[in-house]
N, CA, C and O atoms as a CHARMM CRD file, in Angstrom:
* protein
*
  336
    1    1 UNK  N      1.04500 -15.25700  -5.31400 PROA 1      0.00000
    2    1 UNK  CA    -0.16900 -14.69200  -4.78000 PROA 1      0.00000
    3    1 UNK  C     -0.35600 -13.30800  -5.39800 PROA 1      0.00000
    4    1 UNK  O      0.60700 -12.55700  -5.55400 PROA 1      0.00000
    5    2 UNK  N     -1.58700 -12.97900  -5.74400 PROA 2      0.00000
    6    2 UNK  CA    -1.87100 -11.68000  -6.35600 PROA 2      0.00000
    7    2 UNK  C     -2.69000 -10.80600  -5.40900 PROA 2      0.00000
    8    2 UNK  O     -3.63800 -11.26100  -4.76900 PROA 2      0.00000
    9    3 UNK  N     -2.28900  -9.52800  -5.34300 PROA 3      0.00000
   10    3 UNK  CA    -3.04900  -8.52500  -4.60200 PROA 3      0.00000
   11    3 UNK  C     -3.17700  -7.28400  -5.48700 PROA 3      0.00000
   12    3 UNK  O     -2.51800  -7.16900  -6.52000 PROA 3      0.00000
   13    4 UNK  N     -4.03400  -6.36600  -5.06300 PROA 4      0.00000
   14    4 UNK  CA    -4.12900  -5.05700  -5.69800 PROA 4      0.00000
   15    4 UNK  C     -3.49800  -4.04700  -4.75100 PROA 4      0.00000
   16    4 UNK  O     -3.79800  -4.02500  -3.55700 PROA 4      0.00000
   17    5 UNK  N     -2.62400  -3.21300  -5.29600 PROA 5      0.00000
   18    5 UNK  CA    -1.91100  -2.20600  -4.51700 PROA 5      0.00000
   19    5 UNK  C     -2.33400  -0.84200  -5.02100 PROA 5      0.00000
   20    5 UNK  O     -2.21200  -0.54700  -6.21000 PROA 5      0.00000
   21    6 UNK  N     -2.84000   0.00300  -4.10600 PROA 6      0.00000
   22    6 UNK  CA    -3.30800   1.33400  -4.46900 PROA 6      0.00000
   23    6 UNK  C     -2.58500   2.39400  -3.65300 PROA 6      0.00000
   24    6 UNK  O     -2.41600   2.26000  -2.44100 PROA 6      0.00000
   25    7 UNK  N     -2.16600   3.44200  -4.33300 PROA 7      0.00000
   26    7 UNK  CA    -1.56800   4.59700  -3.67200 PROA 7      0.00000
   27    7 UNK  C     -2.35400   5.84200  -4.05800 PROA 7      0.00000
   28    7 UNK  O     -2.78600   5.98200  -5.20200 PROA 7      0.00000
   29    8 UNK  N     -2.53800   6.74200  -3.10100 PROA 8      0.00000
   30    8 UNK  CA    -3.36300   7.92100  -3.34100 PROA 8      0.00000
   31    8 UNK  C     -2.58500   9.21300  -3.10800 PROA 8      0.00000
   32    8 UNK  O     -1.54600   9.23800  -2.44900 PROA 8      0.00000
   33    9 UNK  N     -3.13500  10.27800  -3.67800 PROA 9      0.00000
   34    9 UNK  CA    -2.57400  11.63500  -3.56500 PROA 9      0.00000
   35    9 UNK  C     -1.11100  11.63300  -4.01900 PROA 9      0.00000
   36    9 UNK  O     -0.78900  11.06500  -5.06300 PROA 9      0.00000
   37   10 UNK  N     -0.23800  12.25400  -3.25200 PROA 10     0.00000
   38   10 UNK  CA     1.15700  12.39500  -3.68400 PROA 10     0.00000
   39   10 UNK  C      1.90600  11.06500  -3.75600 PROA 10     0.00000
   40   10 UNK  O      2.96300  10.99100  -4.38200 PROA 10     0.00000
   41   11 UNK  N      1.38700  10.03000  -3.13500 PROA 11     0.00000
   42   11 UNK  CA     2.04800   8.72700  -3.18600 PROA 11     0.00000
   43   11 UNK  C      1.92900   8.06000  -4.55700 PROA 11     0.00000
   44   11 UNK  O      2.68300   7.13700  -4.86600 PROA 11     0.00000
   45   12 UNK  N      0.99100   8.52100  -5.37300 PROA 12     0.00000
   46   12 UNK  CA     0.83200   7.95300  -6.71900 PROA 12     0.00000
   47   12 UNK  C      2.13100   8.00700  -7.51900 PROA 12     0.00000
   48   12 UNK  O      2.37400   7.15800  -8.37700 PROA 12     0.00000
   49   13 UNK  N      2.94600   8.98900  -7.24000 PROA 13     0.00000
   50   13 UNK  CA     4.21500   9.13000  -7.96100 PROA 13     0.00000
   51   13 UNK  C      5.14500   7.93500  -7.77000 PROA 13     0.00000
   52   13 UNK  O      6.08100   7.74900  -8.54800 PROA 13     0.00000
   53   14 UNK  N      4.89900   7.13200  -6.74900 PROA 14     0.00000
   54   14 UNK  CA     5.73500   5.96800  -6.47900 PROA 14     0.00000
   55   14 UNK  C      5.29100   4.72400  -7.26600 PROA 14     0.00000
   56   14 UNK  O      5.98000   3.70400  -7.27000 PROA 14     0.00000
   57   15 UNK  N      4.14500   4.82300  -7.92200 PROA 15     0.00000
   58   15 UNK  CA     3.68400   3.71300  -8.75200 PROA 15     0.00000
   59   15 UNK  C      4.38000   3.75900 -10.10700 PROA 15     0.00000
   60   15 UNK  O      4.69800   4.84200 -10.59800 PROA 15     0.00000
   61   16 UNK  N      4.62100   2.60400 -10.71700 PROA 16     0.00000
   62   16 UNK  CA     5.12300   2.61600 -12.09100 PROA 16     0.00000
   63   16 UNK  C      4.06200   3.21200 -13.01000 PROA 16     0.00000
   64   16 UNK  O      2.89200   3.28400 -12.63400 PROA 16     0.00000
   65   17 UNK  N      4.44600   3.63300 -14.18600 PROA 17     0.00000
   66   17 UNK  CA     3.54300   4.31600 -15.11900 PROA 17     0.00000
   67   17 UNK  C      2.23700   3.57300 -15.33200 PROA 17     0.00000
   68   17 UNK  O      1.18000   4.20200 -15.38400 PROA 17     0.00000
   69   18 UNK  N      2.28000   2.25900 -15.45700 PROA 18     0.00000
   70   18 UNK  CA     1.05900   1.50100 -15.73500 PROA 18     0.00000
   71   18 UNK  C      0.06200   1.53300 -14.57600 PROA 18     0.00000
   72   18 UNK  O     -1.11900   1.25300 -14.77900 PROA 18     0.00000
   73   19 UNK  N      0.50800   1.86400 -13.37900 PROA 19     0.00000
   74   19 UNK  CA    -0.38400   1.93400 -12.23800 PROA 19     0.00000
   75   19 UNK  C     -0.94500   3.31200 -11.97100 PROA 19     0.00000
   76   19 UNK  O     -1.91800   3.45000 -11.23000 PROA 19     0.00000
   77   20 UNK  N     -0.35300   4.32800 -12.55700 PROA 20     0.00000
   78   20 UNK  CA    -0.77600   5.70900 -12.26600 PROA 20     0.00000
   79   20 UNK  C     -2.12700   6.07200 -12.86800 PROA 20     0.00000
   80   20 UNK  O     -2.83100   6.92600 -12.33000 PROA 20     0.00000
   81   21 UNK  N     -2.49100   5.45000 -13.95100 PROA 21     0.00000
   82   21 UNK  CA    -3.75700   5.77800 -14.61600 PROA 21     0.00000
   83   21 UNK  C     -4.95200   5.52300 -13.69500 PROA 21     0.00000
   84   21 UNK  O     -5.88000   6.33000 -13.63800 PROA 21     0.00000
   85   22 UNK  N     -4.92500   4.40800 -12.98200 PROA 22     0.00000
   86   22 UNK  CA    -6.05500   4.03100 -12.12100 PROA 22     0.00000
   87   22 UNK  C     -5.71600   4.01400 -10.63600 PROA 22     0.00000
   88   22 UNK  O     -6.51500   3.54200  -9.82800 PROA 22     0.00000
   89   23 UNK  N     -4.55100   4.51900 -10.26900 PROA 23     0.00000
   90   23 UNK  CA    -4.09300   4.48800  -8.87100 PROA 23     0.00000
   91   23 UNK  C     -3.87700   3.07300  -8.37100 PROA 23     0.00000
   92   23 UNK  O     -3.74700   2.86900  -7.16400 PROA 23     0.00000
   93   24 UNK  N     -3.83400   2.10900  -9.24100 PROA 24     0.00000
   94   24 UNK  CA    -3.77800   0.71900  -8.79000 PROA 24     0.00000
   95   24 UNK  C     -2.81500  -0.09400  -9.63500 PROA 24     0.00000
   96   24 UNK  O     -2.57600   0.18500 -10.81000 PROA 24     0.00000
   97   25 UNK  N     -2.27700  -1.10400  -8.98900 PROA 25     0.00000
   98   25 UNK  CA    -1.32600  -1.98100  -9.64400 PROA 25     0.00000
   99   25 UNK  C     -1.58200  -3.40000  -9.13800 PROA 25     0.00000
  100   25 UNK  O     -1.69800  -3.62300  -7.93300 PROA 25     0.00000
  101   26 UNK  N     -1.66800  -4.34500 -10.05400 PROA 26     0.00000
  102   26 UNK  CA    -1.77300  -5.74700  -9.65900 PROA 26     0.00000
  103   26 UNK  C     -0.36300  -6.22200  -9.34000 PROA 26     0.00000
  104   26 UNK  O      0.54500  -6.10300 -10.16300 PROA 26     0.00000
  105   27 UNK  N     -0.19000  -6.75900  -8.14000 PROA 27     0.00000
  106   27 UNK  CA     1.12200  -7.24000  -7.71400 PROA 27     0.00000
  107   27 UNK  C      1.09300  -8.74800  -7.53200 PROA 27     0.00000
  108   27 UNK  O      0.12900  -9.30800  -7.01000 PROA 27     0.00000
  109   28 UNK  N      2.15000  -9.38700  -7.96500 PROA 28     0.00000
  110   28 UNK  CA     2.34400 -10.80600  -7.73200 PROA 28     0.00000
  111   28 UNK  C      3.41500 -10.91900  -6.65200 PROA 28     0.00000
  112   28 UNK  O      4.58000 -10.59800  -6.89100 PROA 28     0.00000
  113   29 UNK  N      3.02100 -11.37400  -5.46900 PROA 29     0.00000
  114   29 UNK  CA     3.92000 -11.40900  -4.31200 PROA 29     0.00000
  115   29 UNK  C      4.15900 -12.83800  -3.84800 PROA 29     0.00000
  116   29 UNK  O      3.36600 -13.73700  -4.12500 PROA 29     0.00000
  117   30 UNK  N      5.24800 -13.02900  -3.14800 PROA 30     0.00000
  118   30 UNK  CA     5.51200 -14.31200  -2.51200 PROA 30     0.00000
  119   30 UNK  C      4.59600 -14.46700  -1.30000 PROA 30     0.00000
  120   30 UNK  O      4.26400 -13.48800  -0.63200 PROA 30     0.00000
  121   31 UNK  N      4.19700 -15.69700  -1.02600 PROA 31     0.00000
  122   31 UNK  CA     3.42000 -15.97300   0.18300 PROA 31     0.00000
  123   31 UNK  C      4.21200 -15.46500   1.38600 PROA 31     0.00000
  124   31 UNK  O      5.43400 -15.60700   1.43800 PROA 31     0.00000
  125   32 UNK  N      3.51300 -14.87700   2.34500 PROA 32     0.00000
  126   32 UNK  CA     4.16600 -14.38900   3.56100 PROA 32     0.00000
  127   32 UNK  C      4.63200 -12.95000   3.48200 PROA 32     0.00000
  128   32 UNK  O      5.21400 -12.44300   4.44100 PROA 32     0.00000
  129   33 UNK  N      4.39100 -12.26900   2.35000 PROA 33     0.00000
  130   33 UNK  CA     4.79500 -10.86600   2.21600 PROA 33     0.00000
  131   33 UNK  C      3.95000  -9.99700   3.14400 PROA 33     0.00000
  132   33 UNK  O      2.73100 -10.15500   3.21900 PROA 33     0.00000
  133   34 UNK  N      4.61100  -9.07400   3.85100 PROA 34     0.00000
  134   34 UNK  CA     3.91100  -8.19100   4.78200 PROA 34     0.00000
  135   34 UNK  C      3.66700  -6.80700   4.16800 PROA 34     0.00000
  136   34 UNK  O      4.22200  -6.46200   3.12400 PROA 34     0.00000
  137   35 UNK  N      2.83500  -6.04000   4.83900 PROA 35     0.00000
  138   35 UNK  CA     2.56500  -4.66300   4.42900 PROA 35     0.00000
  139   35 UNK  C      3.87900  -3.87700   4.37400 PROA 35     0.00000
  140   35 UNK  O      4.15400  -3.19500   3.38700 PROA 35     0.00000
  141   36 UNK  N      4.67800  -3.97200   5.42000 PROA 36     0.00000
  142   36 UNK  CA     5.94600  -3.22900   5.45600 PROA 36     0.00000
  143   36 UNK  C      6.86800  -3.60200   4.30000 PROA 36     0.00000
  144   36 UNK  O      7.56600  -2.73800   3.76900 PROA 36     0.00000
  145   37 UNK  N      6.88200  -4.84900   3.90900 PROA 37     0.00000
  146   37 UNK  CA     7.73600  -5.27000   2.80300 PROA 37     0.00000
  147   37 UNK  C      7.30100  -4.60600   1.49000 PROA 37     0.00000
  148   37 UNK  O      8.14700  -4.24100   0.67300 PROA 37     0.00000
  149   38 UNK  N      6.00800  -4.44900   1.28800 PROA 38     0.00000
  150   38 UNK  CA     5.51800  -3.77500   0.08300 PROA 38     0.00000
  151   38 UNK  C      5.87800  -2.29300   0.14200 PROA 38     0.00000
  152   38 UNK  O      6.29700  -1.71900  -0.86300 PROA 38     0.00000
  153   39 UNK  N      5.71900  -1.66900   1.30600 PROA 39     0.00000
  154   39 UNK  CA     6.07800  -0.25800   1.48600 PROA 39     0.00000
  155   39 UNK  C      7.55100  -0.04600   1.13400 PROA 39     0.00000
  156   39 UNK  O      7.89800   0.89600   0.42100 PROA 39     0.00000
  157   40 UNK  N      8.39700  -0.91500   1.63200 PROA 40     0.00000
  158   40 UNK  CA     9.83700  -0.79400   1.35900 PROA 40     0.00000
  159   40 UNK  C     10.15500  -1.07700  -0.11100 PROA 40     0.00000
  160   40 UNK  O     11.00900  -0.41200  -0.69800 PROA 40     0.00000
  161   41 UNK  N      9.48800  -2.03900  -0.69700 PROA 41     0.00000
  162   41 UNK  CA     9.72300  -2.38600  -2.10500 PROA 41     0.00000
  163   41 UNK  C      9.50400  -1.19100  -3.02100 PROA 41     0.00000
  164   41 UNK  O     10.21700  -1.02400  -4.01000 PROA 41     0.00000
  165   42 UNK  N      8.51300  -0.35300  -2.69100 PROA 42     0.00000
  166   42 UNK  CA     8.20900   0.80000  -3.52600 PROA 42     0.00000
  167   42 UNK  C      8.89700   2.07500  -3.04800 PROA 42     0.00000
  168   42 UNK  O      8.68300   3.14500  -3.61900 PROA 42     0.00000
  169   43 UNK  N      9.71000   1.97200  -2.01800 PROA 43     0.00000
  170   43 UNK  CA    10.47800   3.11800  -1.53300 PROA 43     0.00000
  171   43 UNK  C      9.62900   4.23100  -0.95000 PROA 43     0.00000
  172   43 UNK  O      9.98600   5.40500  -1.04600 PROA 43     0.00000
  173   44 UNK  N      8.50400   3.86700  -0.34300 PROA 44     0.00000
  174   44 UNK  CA     7.63000   4.89000   0.23600 PROA 44     0.00000
  175   44 UNK  C      8.23500   5.41900   1.53300 PROA 44     0.00000
  176   44 UNK  O      8.57300   4.63700   2.42100 PROA 44     0.00000
  177   45 UNK  N      8.37400   6.73700   1.65000 PROA 45     0.00000
  178   45 UNK  CA     8.89500   7.30900   2.90200 PROA 45     0.00000
  179   45 UNK  C      7.92400   7.02400   4.05800 PROA 45     0.00000
  180   45 UNK  O      6.72600   7.28200   3.94200 PROA 45     0.00000
  181   46 UNK  N      8.43900   6.49800   5.15500 PROA 46     0.00000
  182   46 UNK  CA     7.57600   6.12700   6.28000 PROA 46     0.00000
  183   46 UNK  C      6.70600   7.28300   6.76100 PROA 46     0.00000
  184   46 UNK  O      5.56100   7.07700   7.16500 PROA 46     0.00000
  185   47 UNK  N      7.25100   8.50400   6.71800 PROA 47     0.00000
  186   47 UNK  CA     6.48200   9.65800   7.19000 PROA 47     0.00000
  187   47 UNK  C      5.27200   9.94500   6.30600 PROA 47     0.00000
  188   47 UNK  O      4.35300  10.65000   6.72500 PROA 47     0.00000
  189   48 UNK  N      5.26200   9.40500   5.08600 PROA 48     0.00000
  190   48 UNK  CA     4.13200   9.60500   4.17700 PROA 48     0.00000
  191   48 UNK  C      3.14700   8.43900   4.16800 PROA 48     0.00000
  192   48 UNK  O      2.08200   8.52100   3.55600 PROA 48     0.00000
  193   49 UNK  N      3.50700   7.36400   4.84400 PROA 49     0.00000
  194   49 UNK  CA     2.60600   6.20600   4.92500 PROA 49     0.00000
  195   49 UNK  C      1.73700   6.40400   6.15700 PROA 49     0.00000
  196   49 UNK  O      2.08900   5.98500   7.25900 PROA 49     0.00000
  197   50 UNK  N      0.59300   7.05300   5.94700 PROA 50     0.00000
  198   50 UNK  CA    -0.24000   7.47300   7.07500 PROA 50     0.00000
  199   50 UNK  C     -1.41800   6.53500   7.29300 PROA 50     0.00000
  200   50 UNK  O     -1.50100   5.87400   8.32800 PROA 50     0.00000
  201   51 UNK  N     -2.31700   6.47200   6.33700 PROA 51     0.00000
  202   51 UNK  CA    -3.51100   5.64800   6.45000 PROA 51     0.00000
  203   51 UNK  C     -3.31800   4.40600   5.59200 PROA 51     0.00000
  204   51 UNK  O     -3.16100   4.49900   4.37500 PROA 51     0.00000
  205   52 UNK  N     -3.33000   3.24800   6.23400 PROA 52     0.00000
  206   52 UNK  CA    -3.15200   1.98100   5.52500 PROA 52     0.00000
  207   52 UNK  C     -4.40600   1.13700   5.74800 PROA 52     0.00000
  208   52 UNK  O     -4.81700   0.88200   6.88000 PROA 52     0.00000
  209   53 UNK  N     -4.99400   0.71600   4.64200 PROA 53     0.00000
  210   53 UNK  CA    -6.19400  -0.12400   4.69600 PROA 53     0.00000
  211   53 UNK  C     -5.97000  -1.39100   3.89100 PROA 53     0.00000
  212   53 UNK  O     -5.34400  -1.36600   2.83100 PROA 53     0.00000
  213   54 UNK  N     -6.48600  -2.49400   4.40300 PROA 54     0.00000
  214   54 UNK  CA    -6.53600  -3.73700   3.64200 PROA 54     0.00000
  215   54 UNK  C     -8.01100  -4.10000   3.53200 PROA 54     0.00000
  216   54 UNK  O     -8.68500  -4.35500   4.52900 PROA 54     0.00000
  217   55 UNK  N     -8.49000  -4.11600   2.29800 PROA 55     0.00000
  218   55 UNK  CA    -9.90800  -4.36000   2.02800 PROA 55     0.00000
  219   55 UNK  C    -10.79800  -3.46400   2.88700 PROA 55     0.00000
  220   55 UNK  O    -11.84600  -3.89200   3.37100 PROA 55     0.00000
  221   56 UNK  N    -10.36800  -2.21600   3.07000 PROA 56     0.00000
  222   56 UNK  CA   -11.15500  -1.23300   3.80400 PROA 56     0.00000
  223   56 UNK  C    -10.96600  -1.24300   5.31600 PROA 56     0.00000
  224   56 UNK  O    -11.53800  -0.40000   6.00600 PROA 56     0.00000
  225   57 UNK  N    -10.17800  -2.17600   5.84600 PROA 57     0.00000
  226   57 UNK  CA    -9.95200  -2.26000   7.29600 PROA 57     0.00000
  227   57 UNK  C     -8.61100  -1.61100   7.63900 PROA 57     0.00000
  228   57 UNK  O     -7.58900  -1.89800   7.01500 PROA 57     0.00000
  229   58 UNK  N     -8.63600  -0.73600   8.63500 PROA 58     0.00000
  230   58 UNK  CA    -7.44700  -0.00500   9.07000 PROA 58     0.00000
  231   58 UNK  C     -6.38600  -0.95300   9.62100 PROA 58     0.00000
  232   58 UNK  O     -6.69300  -1.87700  10.37300 PROA 58     0.00000
  233   59 UNK  N     -5.13700  -0.71000   9.23400 PROA 59     0.00000
  234   59 UNK  CA    -3.99300  -1.44900   9.77400 PROA 59     0.00000
  235   59 UNK  C     -3.13100  -0.43500  10.52600 PROA 59     0.00000
  236   59 UNK  O     -2.53400   0.45500   9.92100 PROA 59     0.00000
  237   60 UNK  N     -3.07500  -0.57700  11.83700 PROA 60     0.00000
  238   60 UNK  CA    -2.32300   0.34900  12.68700 PROA 60     0.00000
  239   60 UNK  C     -0.82600   0.24800  12.40000 PROA 60     0.00000
  240   60 UNK  O     -0.34000  -0.80500  11.98800 PROA 60     0.00000
  241   61 UNK  N     -0.09300   1.34700  12.62000 PROA 61     0.00000
  242   61 UNK  CA     1.35100   1.33800  12.34500 PROA 61     0.00000
  243   61 UNK  C      2.09800   0.18800  13.01800 PROA 61     0.00000
  244   61 UNK  O      2.99700  -0.39200  12.40900 PROA 61     0.00000
  245   62 UNK  N      1.75700  -0.14700  14.22500 PROA 62     0.00000
  246   62 UNK  CA     2.44100  -1.21500  14.93900 PROA 62     0.00000
  247   62 UNK  C      2.14500  -2.61400  14.41500 PROA 62     0.00000
  248   62 UNK  O      2.83500  -3.56800  14.77700 PROA 62     0.00000
  249   63 UNK  N      1.12900  -2.74800  13.57000 PROA 63     0.00000
  250   63 UNK  CA     0.73200  -4.05900  13.03700 PROA 63     0.00000
  251   63 UNK  C      1.26500  -4.32000  11.62900 PROA 63     0.00000
  252   63 UNK  O      1.17500  -5.44200  11.13000 PROA 63     0.00000
  253   64 UNK  N      1.81400  -3.30200  10.99500 PROA 64     0.00000
  254   64 UNK  CA     2.16700  -3.40300   9.57200 PROA 64     0.00000
  255   64 UNK  C      3.32900  -4.35100   9.29800 PROA 64     0.00000
  256   64 UNK  O      3.35600  -5.00700   8.25700 PROA 64     0.00000
  257   65 UNK  N      4.27800  -4.43200  10.20800 PROA 65     0.00000
  258   65 UNK  CA     5.43100  -5.31300   9.99800 PROA 65     0.00000
  259   65 UNK  C      5.03400  -6.78500  10.06000 PROA 65     0.00000
  260   65 UNK  O      5.66800  -7.63000   9.42900 PROA 65     0.00000
  261   66 UNK  N      3.98900  -7.08800  10.81700 PROA 66     0.00000
  262   66 UNK  CA     3.57100  -8.47500  10.97700 PROA 66     0.00000
  263   66 UNK  C      2.33400  -8.86100  10.18700 PROA 66     0.00000
  264   66 UNK  O      1.95600 -10.03200  10.15400 PROA 66     0.00000
  265   67 UNK  N      1.70300  -7.89100   9.55400 PROA 67     0.00000
  266   67 UNK  CA     0.46300  -8.19300   8.81600 PROA 67     0.00000
  267   67 UNK  C      0.80600  -8.78600   7.45700 PROA 67     0.00000
  268   67 UNK  O      1.29000  -8.09400   6.56100 PROA 67     0.00000
  269   68 UNK  N      0.54700 -10.07300   7.32300 PROA 68     0.00000
  270   68 UNK  CA     0.82300 -10.79000   6.08300 PROA 68     0.00000
  271   68 UNK  C     -0.35100 -10.58500   5.12900 PROA 68     0.00000
  272   68 UNK  O     -1.51400 -10.71300   5.51100 PROA 68     0.00000
  273   69 UNK  N     -0.02300 -10.26800   3.89500 PROA 69     0.00000
  274   69 UNK  CA    -1.05200 -10.08500   2.87200 PROA 69     0.00000
  275   69 UNK  C     -1.50900 -11.44500   2.35800 PROA 69     0.00000
  276   69 UNK  O     -0.75500 -12.41900   2.34500 PROA 69     0.00000
  277   70 UNK  N     -2.78800 -11.47800   1.92800 PROA 70     0.00000
  278   70 UNK  CA    -3.37600 -12.71900   1.43700 PROA 70     0.00000
  279   70 UNK  C     -3.88900 -12.54600   0.01000 PROA 70     0.00000
  280   70 UNK  O     -4.19900 -11.43600  -0.42400 PROA 70     0.00000
  281   71 UNK  N     -3.97000 -13.63500  -0.68900 PROA 71     0.00000
  282   71 UNK  CA    -4.46400 -13.67300  -2.06200 PROA 71     0.00000
  283   71 UNK  C     -5.75100 -12.85500  -2.20500 PROA 71     0.00000
  284   71 UNK  O     -6.69200 -13.01500  -1.42700 PROA 71     0.00000
  285   72 UNK  N     -5.77600 -11.97400  -3.21600 PROA 72     0.00000
  286   72 UNK  CA    -6.98500 -11.23300  -3.55000 PROA 72     0.00000
  287   72 UNK  C     -7.23200  -9.97300  -2.74400 PROA 72     0.00000
  288   72 UNK  O     -8.17400  -9.23800  -3.04300 PROA 72     0.00000
  289   73 UNK  N     -6.42400  -9.69600  -1.73800 PROA 73     0.00000
  290   73 UNK  CA    -6.64600  -8.50100  -0.91300 PROA 73     0.00000
  291   73 UNK  C     -6.24700  -7.24000  -1.67400 PROA 73     0.00000
  292   73 UNK  O     -5.49000  -7.28600  -2.64400 PROA 73     0.00000
  293   74 UNK  N     -6.78000  -6.11400  -1.20300 PROA 74     0.00000
  294   74 UNK  CA    -6.40700  -4.81100  -1.73400 PROA 74     0.00000
  295   74 UNK  C     -5.73200  -4.01400  -0.62700 PROA 74     0.00000
  296   74 UNK  O     -6.31700  -3.77500   0.42900 PROA 74     0.00000
  297   75 UNK  N     -4.50200  -3.60800  -0.88200 PROA 75     0.00000
  298   75 UNK  CA    -3.72800  -2.77500   0.03900 PROA 75     0.00000
  299   75 UNK  C     -3.76100  -1.35200  -0.49100 PROA 75     0.00000
  300   75 UNK  O     -3.29500  -1.08200  -1.59800 PROA 75     0.00000
  301   76 UNK  N     -4.31700  -0.43800   0.30800 PROA 76     0.00000
  302   76 UNK  CA    -4.43300   0.96700  -0.08600 PROA 76     0.00000
  303   76 UNK  C     -3.74000   1.85000   0.94300 PROA 76     0.00000
  304   76 UNK  O     -3.89600   1.66200   2.14900 PROA 76     0.00000
  305   77 UNK  N     -2.96200   2.82700   0.44000 PROA 77     0.00000
  306   77 UNK  CA    -2.19500   3.69200   1.33300 PROA 77     0.00000
  307   77 UNK  C     -2.38500   5.15900   0.93900 PROA 77     0.00000
  308   77 UNK  O     -2.31600   5.51700  -0.23700 PROA 77     0.00000
  309   78 UNK  N     -2.62700   6.00400   1.96100 PROA 78     0.00000
  310   78 UNK  CA    -2.76700   7.44800   1.78900 PROA 78     0.00000
  311   78 UNK  C     -1.71600   8.16400   2.61300 PROA 78     0.00000
  312   78 UNK  O     -1.34400   7.69700   3.68900 PROA 78     0.00000
  313   79 UNK  N     -1.23100   9.30200   2.11200 PROA 79     0.00000
  314   79 UNK  CA    -0.33900  10.14700   2.91600 PROA 79     0.00000
  315   79 UNK  C     -1.18800  10.96700   3.89100 PROA 79     0.00000
  316   79 UNK  O     -2.41600  10.95000   3.80800 PROA 79     0.00000
  317   80 UNK  N     -0.54000  11.68300   4.81000 PROA 80     0.00000
  318   80 UNK  CA    -1.29000  12.59300   5.67800 PROA 80     0.00000
  319   80 UNK  C     -1.99400  13.64400   4.81000 PROA 80     0.00000
  320   80 UNK  O     -1.44900  14.11400   3.81100 PROA 80     0.00000
  321   81 UNK  N     -3.18700  13.98800   5.20900 PROA 81     0.00000
  322   81 UNK  CA    -3.97000  14.97000   4.44400 PROA 81     0.00000
  323   81 UNK  C     -4.30500  16.13600   5.34700 PROA 81     0.00000
  324   81 UNK  O     -4.72800  15.94400   6.48700 PROA 81     0.00000
  325   82 UNK  N     -4.11900  17.33700   4.84900 PROA 82     0.00000
  326   82 UNK  CA    -4.46800  18.54100   5.61000 PROA 82     0.00000
  327   82 UNK  C     -5.47800  19.33100   4.80100 PROA 82     0.00000
  328   82 UNK  O     -5.49400  19.27600   3.57100 PROA 82     0.00000
  329   83 UNK  N     -6.28500  20.03600   5.48300 PROA 83     0.00000
  330   83 UNK  CA    -7.26800  20.83400   4.76700 PROA 83     0.00000
  331   83 UNK  C     -7.84200  21.89800   5.67300 PROA 83     0.00000
  332   83 UNK  O     -7.47300  22.01900   6.84100 PROA 83     0.00000
  333   84 UNK  N     -8.72600  22.64200   5.12300 PROA 84     0.00000
  334   84 UNK  CA    -9.29200  23.70300   5.94200 PROA 84     0.00000
  335   84 UNK  C    -10.67300  24.03000   5.53700 PROA 84     0.00000
  336   84 UNK  O    -11.29900  24.90900   6.13100 PROA 84     0.00000
């Protein structure tokens, strides 16, 4: 199954070189892969996994371990953002 995986801001550093140019990486995953499994695969620190969207829809922290990704979806993750 193929999905698009996007990381933003400081999380971009966790993408392989080929994904950093566009903030995106095409991933080939096994059926049944969850959001949390992708987070762990890329070694993302949990404290930096703040805003998680699948095709633009928010995935709450408590739902990430059970949310199975589907063919063609886009998983996008942002760290906490501060500003003034």
